[in-house]
N, C-alpha and C positions, 0 to 999 in steps of 0.2 A: 886791319879789319874795318869793314864798313859798318857803321852803327846807325840803326834806325831808332828814332825816339818814340816813346810811348807816354802819353799823358792822359790820366784819368780825371774826369770832371764830374761835378755834381749837378749840372743843369738838368731840369729847370729849377731845382731847389737852391742853387747858388747863382751868383751873378757871373758874367763872362770874364771876370778879371783874371782867373787862372788860365783861361784859354789864351788871352792876350799875352800873358807873361810867358807861357810855353812857346808861343810863336816867336816872341822877341828873343828868348834865350836861344832858340834854334837858329835864328838869324846870326847871332854871335858865333855859335858853334859851327856854322857853315864855313867859317874861315879855316877850320881845321880839316874838313873833308870835302869842301867845295859844294857838294850837293847833299842836303840833309832831308831825309824823309821823316815827317812827323805824323804819328797816328793819334788822333783825338778820340778817346773812348768814353762813352757815357756810362757812368757807374751808378747813377741815382736809383734806378729801378732795382738793381741788385741790392743796394743798401737798404732800400725800403723793405725788401723781402727779408733781409737779415734782421732788421729791427723788429719786424712782426713775428718772426719765428725763432729767434735765438736769444739766449741770456745777454743782458746789456753789457756785462763785464767782458764778454768775448767779442763784442762788435768789431773793434779795431782789428783784432787778429783775423776774424772772418772776412772783413773787408780785404785785408792784404792777401789772404789765401785765394779769394775770388779774383783779385787783380793778377795774381801769379798764374791762375788757371787760364784767364783770358790771354795773358801775355804768352803763355806756353802754347796755346792753341794758335795764336797769330804767328808765332815763331815757326811752328810746323808748316803753316800755310805758305810762309815766305821762304822757307828753307834756311832759316837762321839757325846757327849752331849753339847759341847760348843766350841767356838773359843776363843783363847787367843791372844791378840796383845800387842805390846810393846809401845803403845801410852802413851805419857806424855803430859799433857795439856799445850799447848802453846809453846812446844819446837821448833816446825817447823811450817811453814805456813799451812800444811795440818792438824795440830792437834789443831786448834782452836775449841772451843765448837761447833760453827756453822758447821764447816766442819766434825767433828766427827759425829754430828747428821745426816748430809747429807749422809755420808758413811754408817752409820748404817741403814738408811731407805732403802737401797738396799737389805737388808737381814732381813726384819721385821720378827719377830718370832724366829730368831736364837739368842741363848744366847751368848753374847760377854763379855768376862772378860778382864779387863785392870788393872793388878796388879801394874803397874808403874804410873798410871794416876796422882797421887798427889805428885810424887817424883820430885825433881829438878835434874838438870844435875849432880851435884856432888854426890848426893845420888845414882844415877844410876851407876856412875863410881865406887863408893865405893863398890856397890854390885857386879859389874862385876869383880873387883879385887879379892874380897872374893871368888867367885866361879871359878876363873881362866880363864875367857874369855876376860879380858880387852885387853891384848896384841894382841890377834887375832882380836878383834873388831876394833882396831884402825889402822889396816893395810889398805893401799889404795886399793880400788877395784872399779870396775865399777858397780854401782847400777842401776837396771832397772828403778827406779823411776826418775833418772835424764835423762833418754833417752827421747829426744824430749821435755825436760823441758821448760816451758814457762818463759819469762823474768819476768812477773808479775802474779804469781799464785793467784787465788781468795782465800781470807781468810775468807769471810763471805758468803759462798754459802748457798743454801737451797735445800731441796728435789725437789721442783717443778722446779727450774732452772736446776738441774741436769737431771731430767726426760725429760725436753724439749731438752736438749743437746744430750740425748741418743736416741731421737726419730728416728733418721736415722740409728741406729745401730741394727743389729740382735744379741741381747745379748745372746739368747739361743745358736746360732751357735758359737759365740765367746767363751762362757763358755765350750761348748761341745768340741771344738777344743783344748782348753787348757787342759781339763781333759784327752783327748785322748793322749796328748803328755807328760803326767807326767812320770818321771823316779823315781822309788822308791828304796832307798838304806836302808839297815839295818846295823846299827853299834852296835857292842856288845863289852862290856868291857871284856878283856881277863880274863879267870878264873885263879886266882893265883895258884890253885891246879893242873892245867893242865901243863905238861911240854911243853916248847916251841918247835915249829916245827923245826927240824934241817934244816939249810940252805943248799941249793943245789948249788954246785960250779961246 
C-alpha cells in the first residue's frame, strides 16, 4: 500500500518546530516507499472554535474527532481506502477504549487501521529505533494537541456527549477551512544512479 502522511499543526499559535519534525520524519520514511506525500493541515482555527464553544474536559477528544473528519474528507478526495493512526491503547488519556470509540464515531463508515494498538511503549520505541525515526521523534516540539489543553481531559467520553458538545459548532465549515489551508509536500529518496547536482557558489 502507498501511504500518504498527514500532520496537523497549531500555527500561528505554535512555533514551526512540529512542521520541521514532520518533514524530517517523512524524509526518513521515504526510504521505505521512495516517494512520500506529506499533507500539512492547519488545526488552530478549529481548536479555537472548540475552546470557545465546548466543555474544556472534552477538548482533546473533540480535537481528535475534528482531525478524523478532516482526514476522512481528504481520503475521499484522494481515493484513499483507509486511515492509519498511531494509537496505542491506554498510552495517553485520549487513547482509552471509550475515547477511541468516541473519536471513531465521528467518521462512521471510514476504515481506520491502528497497527500499534496492542503495543506497549517500549515495543513502539524499539520499532522506531529499528526504522530510524526514534531520535527525531524524541526532539522537543510544540504539538497542536497541547494547544489549549485542559487540566483534566475526559478519559471516559461517549459519542452522545461529544455530539452535544459539538452542537454549537459548524463542523462542515471547520473541516472545509482546514482542507482549504492544506500544504502538500512531496519527498523523494534521491536516485543513487543519478549524479548529484553541482553546488552553486
